[in-house]
N, C-alpha and C positions, 0 to 999 in steps of 0.2 A: 441493463447496464446500471452500475452503481458507481457514483462519484464521491470521493472523500477528499477533504482538505486535510493536509498533514502539518502539524505544528510541533514544536518543541514543547517540553513541559513548562517552560517559562512563557510560552505563548507566541513565539516567533513563527510566522507562516513560512513553510518551506516549499510547499507545492501541492500536488494532487496525486491520488491514487485512483486509477480507473479499473474497475472489474467488469468483465463481460462474461457471462454465463455460457457454457457449452449448449445448454438447453434452456432457453428463455421461458418455455412453457412449464418447466419443472417448478413446483412451489413447495418449499424454496429451492432454488438452484443448489446443486451439490459440488460443482466444479466449473472451471473455466480458465480464462487467461487474464492477466493484469498487466498494467503499464504504470510507470512512474513518470510524472512530469514535474520537474523542479521549476518553480516560478514563484518569485517573491518580489514585492514592490521595493523593498530595501534589502541589501545584502544581509543574510543572517549572520549573527555573531557566533552562533553555535556551529563551528566547523566540523566537529565530530559528528553531529547529527546530519549535516549536509554530505559529509563524506560516506556515511553509512547508506544513503540513498543513491548517490551519484552513479555507481556502477550499474544500476538498473534502469537509468534513464535512457541510455543508448545501447542497451545490451544487444549483442547480435544473436542471443539465444531467446527462444520463446520463454515467457514467464508464465507460470501456472498457479492456480490456487485450488484448494479442495477443502471442504468441510471435514473437520477431524475433531471428534468428541465435542468439546465445548468452545471451539474456536475455528479458525481457518488457517490451514498450513499453506505457506507460500514456498515455491520451489521452481527450479529451472529443470533442464533435461537430466541433470545429474545430482544436484545439491539442494539441500534445504537452505532457504533464504531467510525465512522468518515466520512470524505468526501474528494473526490478528485475534484479539480477544476483547470483547466488549469495545471500549473506545481506545484501546491501546494497540499500537503497532511495534512489535519487537523485531528489530532488524539490525544487523551489523553491530551487535553489542549495545545498541541504543533503544531506549523506550520512548516512543513518540505518541502523541495524541492524534486521533483521527476524528473527523466530524463528518457525518453522512450529509451531503449537500445535494443528493439526487433530486429531491423535490424542489430544490431552488433553481435548478438549470432548465 
């Protein structure tokens, strides 16, 4: 399981991205499911970034990820949702920053 904090490019904390591998023994894992948890100590000023993530916090559909070339593709049952590449999350027309916090939890 991997945990990432999600931030705007101006540094506002928006929440967390949690990724669970289909096969935890695969090194590195190639696919799995993900979840978004919006959580911030202060209300974010960047509402566009917040709105880009909000539909995936309580989505009734399963959310998936898969390694694709030099990044990670995010999708649901029918649609492409976004992409992770290096420390960037592109979703809903927004480019957000992610920080791996798996070792801190």
